[in-house]
LUMRO-85282 format. One record per residue: x, y, z of N, C-alpha, C in turn; residue in one letter. Coordinates in pm, whole numbers, plus 32768, in hexadecimal, padded with zeros to 4 digits. Atoms other than C-alpha are relative to their C-alpha. Example, Ala and Ser with C-alpha at 12.3 -4.5 7.8 and 13.67 -1.06 7.14 Angstrom:
residues 2
80597F89800084CE7E3E830C805A80788000A
7FAE7F897FFA85577F9682CA7FB3806D8049S
***
This chain:
residues 99
806C7FB67FC38624811484267F7B7FC67FD2M
80848033802084BA80B2842E7FA580767FDDL
805D7F9A802E83C7818983657F757FC37FF3F
80898026801D824D817183607FD6804E7F84N
80217FC1808081E281B781F87F6D7FE77FE3V
808E8009802380778200819D7FEE80367F73A
80167FDC808B8009820D80317F6A80067FE7I
808D7FF480257EB8828D7FBA7FF07FD57F6FQ
8018803980847E3281CC7E917F6D80137FDEV
808A7FF7802D7CF6820D7DC77FE57F8C7FA1R
802D806E80547C5380D57D3D7F8D80327FABF
80687FD3805C7B76810F7C0D7FBC7F877FC0T
8049806C80427A7F80457B427F907FCF8059G
8068803E7FB079817F597BD980377FE6808CD
7FCB80097F7879BA7F7F7D4F7FB27F9D8057L
8053805B7FB078BC7E777DBB80537F928042S
7FAB80677FC679D57D7E7DFF807A80368048G
7F887FC37FC67AC87E747E9C80207FC9808BL
7FE580337F797A9F7DF8800180407F757FFAE
7FC7808680117AE57C937F92809080087FCCK
7F797FEE80357C137D077EC9805E802E806EL
7FAA7FCC7F967C9D7DC87FF3801D7F96806AL
7FE580717FA57C737C9680D2806F7FA87FC5D
7F99805180437D427BD67FD2808780498000A
7F837FB27FFB7E447CF27FC5803F7FF2808AV
7FCA800F7F797E687CDD8140803D7F758011M
7FC880877FF87E987B64812780877FF87FB9D
7F818001804B7FA97B9D8023806C804E804AE
7F9D7FB67FB280557CA480FB80367FA98071L
7FD4805C7F96805F7BA48214805D7F967FC6V
7FA98064804280F07A9F81248088803A7FDDK
7F827FBC802281F97BA080C0804D8029807CL
7FC17FDF7F8182517BC98231800C80978014H
80017F6F7FEA81F97D3C822A7FF1801A8096A
80057FDD7F73822C7DDD837C7F8E80618019T
806E7FAB7FD380F47E71841D7FAA80367F8DD
80537FCF806F801B7E8082E27F76802E8031P
80837FCB7FDF7ED87F4882F07FBD80317F81S
804E7FD080727DC27F9681F87F8280418036I
807A7FBC7FD87CA9809182227FDA80677F98G
80257F97805E7BE8819B816B7F6B80057FE6G
808C7FED80297AA481FD80C17FE47FA27F8DA
8012806680677A4C80BF80067F9B80277F94L
805F7FDC806B7917814A7F51803C805F7F98P
7FBF7FA1805B79F782577EB8807C7FC57FBDD
7F87803D80367B1D816E7E728080803A8037G
7F8A7FC27FC47C0882407F47802F7FAB8075D
7FCE80607F9E7CE381568013808D802B802BV
7F797FE97FCE7E13818980F0803A7F7A8029E
7FB780797FDE7F0B806C81068081802B8045L
7F857FDB7FBA8025807E820080487F858033S
7FAD80687FC681427FAC827F8080803F8033L
7F807FD17FCC82867FD3833B806F7FC27FACA
7F92802B805683CA7FB98277808480238043V
7F787FEA7FCF852E7F9182F2805480307F8AE
7FB07FC6806D860B8074821A805F80678038A
7F9F7F9A7FD8872E8164822A7FCC808E7FE7E
80317F7B80228675828881887F6A7FFC7FE5T
808D7FF280208514830681507FE47FD17F72L
80128027808B853F82D07FD980017F687FF2E
7FFB8092800485A08163800C7F827FC4803DE
807980327FBE847D812E80FA7F86800F7FA6A
80717FE78059838581C8800780037FA07F89T
7FF3805B8071840980FC7EE27FDE7F718026G
801D80867FD183F87FBB7FA97F6B7FEE801CS
808F80067FE28297800580237FAE7FFC7F80A
804680008081822180577EC280077F767FC0F
7FEE8082803E82B07F107E417FB37F928046G
804680667FB482217E3B7F577F69800B7FEET
80917FEC800F80C67ED47F3D7FD47FDD7F72I
80258020808B80C17EB97DC180037F697FEAR
7FF88091800C81307D4E7DD47F867FBE8040T
807480397FBB801A7D027ECE7F7F80177FB0A
80767FE480517F137DAB7DF27FFA7FA27F89I
7FFC805A80747F817CE17CC47FE47F6F8028H
8013808A7FD37F917B9A7D857F6F7FE68029A
808C800C7FD77E2D7BDD7E027FA180077F89A
80537FFA80787DB17C047C9B7FDC808B7FD3G
80197F7680287DAD7D7F7C868065802E7F99G
7FA47FC780627E557E597B8580308089802DG
7FC87F7D7FDC7F2D7F8F7B9C802B804C7F81T
7FD97FB8807A7F21803B7A478035808C8022P
7FC67F7B7FE97FFD816F7A3F8051800C807EG
7FB67FFC7F8180AE81157B83809280157FE5W
80317FA17F9D815C81D07C177FF3808A7FC0P
800E7F74802680E783317BE480198055807AE
7FDD7FBA7F85819783B97D158025808F7FE0F
7FE47F728012819085337D1F801580468086R
7FE87FC67F7D81D585667E8F7F877FFD805BG
807780087FAD806D85617F047FD17F6F8004E
803680867FF67FBE84297F78805A7F9D8046G
7FA680587FB680EC8397802B802E8049807CV
7FCD7FC97F83814283D38195805F7F99803BR
7FA480597FBC826A83408249802B80418082A
7FDA7FCF7F7D82C6836083B3806D7FA78037Q
7F94804D7FC2840982F7845A7FCC7FC78084L
803280417F8983A881FB8564806A7FFA806DV
7F9280017FA084FC81D7860A807D80387FBED
7F847FC680388653827185E080787FAE8027A
***
């Protein structure tokens, strides 16, 4: 099944280079062959939504795969993810695209 998974991430610290970092994250998602990647949000606040489509058998598998792909892309782009993941149920949305 194909799931569209959206993860809300808050970037902290000096946000002056956030747009450049997110451009690099998108480039890395493309290199990772992520399906339908998207990035948007309130850059001045550091609140960003990253989404991609994931082929998986269950919602849990799709979420885990999306988390891993997005984290890998952030790291490859030069960003950090201290404390990752702090998943508590909020901040992640997944929608079944096909059945």
